[in-house]
C-alpha positions as MATLAB code, in Angstrom:
seq = 'MGTESGERRTSPVRVAGAKVMVVGYFSAKEKNFVALMDSAVAELTSHGARVVGRIVQRRGVSDGGVKKMALPYSSRTLLSYGKVREVAAACEGAAADVVVFVAALTERQQRVLTKTLGRPAVSLSEISPLADHSHSAPEADRSLFPEQ';
ca = [
       9.881   15.103   -4.550;
       8.350   15.056   -1.100;
       9.948   16.285    2.054;
      10.506   14.878    5.521;
       7.547   16.958    6.701;
       5.168   14.384    5.308;
       4.584   15.316    1.691;
       4.296   12.451   -0.720;
       6.245   12.016   -3.905;
       4.287   13.078   -6.949;
       5.660   10.707   -9.621;
       3.078    8.049  -10.434;
       3.999    4.381  -10.118;
       3.003    1.763  -12.689;
       2.087   -1.740  -11.509;
       1.381   -3.480  -14.821;
       2.358   -7.124  -14.492;
       3.313   -6.813  -10.818;
       2.181   -9.098   -7.993;
       0.598   -6.690   -5.516;
      -0.269   -6.995   -1.828;
      -3.027   -4.524   -0.880;
      -3.020   -3.105    2.645;
      -5.842   -1.080    4.167;
      -5.763    0.946    7.379;
      -9.211    2.021    8.539;
     -10.869    3.570   11.555;
     -13.560    1.450   13.195;
     -15.959    4.247   12.207;
     -15.376    3.263    8.561;
     -18.096    0.653    8.098;
     -17.534    0.421    4.348;
     -13.911   -0.779    4.516;
     -14.598   -4.011    2.601;
     -16.022   -2.024   -0.331;
     -13.020    0.340   -0.198;
     -10.651   -2.631   -0.360;
     -12.663   -4.148   -3.228;
     -12.503   -0.834   -5.073;
      -8.719   -0.636   -4.595;
      -8.316   -4.188   -5.905;
     -10.495   -3.382   -8.928;
      -8.473   -0.249   -9.667;
      -5.161   -2.089   -9.399;
      -6.431   -4.941  -11.556;
      -7.573   -2.448  -14.189;
      -3.958   -1.184  -14.286;
      -2.641   -4.660  -15.004;
      -1.613   -5.654  -11.467;
      -2.132   -9.152  -10.131;
      -3.410   -8.836   -6.563;
      -1.918  -11.665   -4.496;
      -3.358  -10.724   -1.110;
      -5.191   -8.244    1.104;
      -4.495   -7.220    4.680;
      -6.583   -4.860    6.810;
      -5.695   -3.064   10.045;
      -8.613   -1.450   11.868;
      -8.146    1.116   14.599;
     -10.641    1.729   17.371;
     -12.247   -1.694   17.375;
     -11.110   -2.279   20.965;
     -11.971    0.037   23.877;
      -8.379    1.306   24.094;
      -8.218    2.187   20.419;
     -11.413    4.233   20.310;
      -9.776    7.381   21.699;
      -6.970    7.242   19.127;
      -9.094    6.048   16.232;
      -8.100    8.762   13.758;
      -4.355    8.405   14.417;
      -1.927    5.943   12.827;
      -0.509    3.234   15.078;
       2.951    4.463   14.172;
       4.099    7.685   12.540;
       6.902    5.633   10.945;
       4.869    2.755    9.518;
       1.163    3.690    9.808;
       0.496    0.133   11.055;
       1.206   -1.616   14.346;
       4.494   -3.513   14.630;
       2.681   -6.856   14.584;
       0.707   -5.924   11.474;
       3.900   -4.842    9.690;
       5.364   -8.292   10.472;
       2.161   -9.901    9.160;
       2.383   -7.885    5.927;
       6.070   -8.807    5.501;
       5.324  -12.517    5.973;
       2.366  -12.401    3.584;
       4.455  -10.595    0.957;
       7.212  -13.163    1.291;
       4.776  -16.068    1.050;
       3.005  -14.625   -1.998;
       6.226  -13.359   -3.631;
       4.656   -9.890   -3.907;
       6.563   -7.352   -5.989;
       5.007   -4.282   -4.401;
       2.775   -3.323   -1.460;
       0.015   -0.823   -2.188;
      -1.567    0.985    0.766;
      -5.115    2.248    0.366;
      -4.276    5.090    2.777;
      -1.879    7.846    1.796;
       1.659    7.324    3.069;
       4.060   10.083    3.991;
       7.469    9.984    2.324;
       8.972    8.774    5.609;
       6.395    5.978    5.977;
       6.984    4.953    2.387;
      10.764    4.855    2.899;
      10.565    2.912    6.201;
       7.979    0.448    4.903;
       9.900   -0.156    1.671;
      13.004   -0.982    3.685;
      11.159   -3.058    6.304;
       9.059   -5.013    3.809;
      11.891   -5.526    1.336;
       9.853   -4.296   -1.616;
       8.372   -0.976   -2.767;
       5.566    0.354   -0.559;
       3.362    2.968   -2.215;
       0.006    4.656   -1.775;
      -2.895    3.765   -4.054;
      -3.054    7.439   -5.026;
       0.425    7.102   -6.585;
      -0.598    4.402   -9.047;
      -0.423    5.615  -12.618;
      -3.662    5.576  -14.591;
      -1.494    5.037  -17.681;
      -0.419    1.498  -16.818;
       1.122   -0.373  -19.718;
      -0.547   -3.787  -19.975;
       1.780   -5.031  -22.709;
       4.505   -6.326  -20.372;
       4.123   -9.561  -18.472;
       6.758   -8.907  -15.801;
       7.339   -5.780  -13.733;
      11.075   -6.009  -14.390;
      10.475   -5.650  -18.121;
       9.393   -2.028  -17.882;
      10.607   -1.044  -14.417;
       6.930   -0.522  -13.587;
       7.559   -0.510   -9.846;
       9.563    2.672  -10.073;
       8.291    6.221  -10.538;
       7.770    7.351  -14.093;
      10.417    9.808  -15.205;
];
């Protein structure tokens, strides 16, 4: 298990059969963010997830953000407050089962985002490469929870 100091949990998460919202947080210096999002979607799809939406937050696009480009908007949520609200609304509208962040989340961010968004929030790096494609619904195999 991770700690409050920012370590992430190590148990992989399976998303087979789940409706997934993909969220990317990128510096304005990252010119290849569309390809990174496409790659994340392809990876999730290969694990049996059904991607129901994509949301991107870019930092440093405006003059004010350039100086803080490498930092998250919030140490609690990674994203800005408005973007978190946008993600929550999109998840609700698409009936997403889980939110997968392309960026790594700290344990605290994961906990706060899961509570705020009303569904599991996980990092792409936590997705299990051993997804079971035989189940049609995430509830059938508890695929949104860490493997034991």
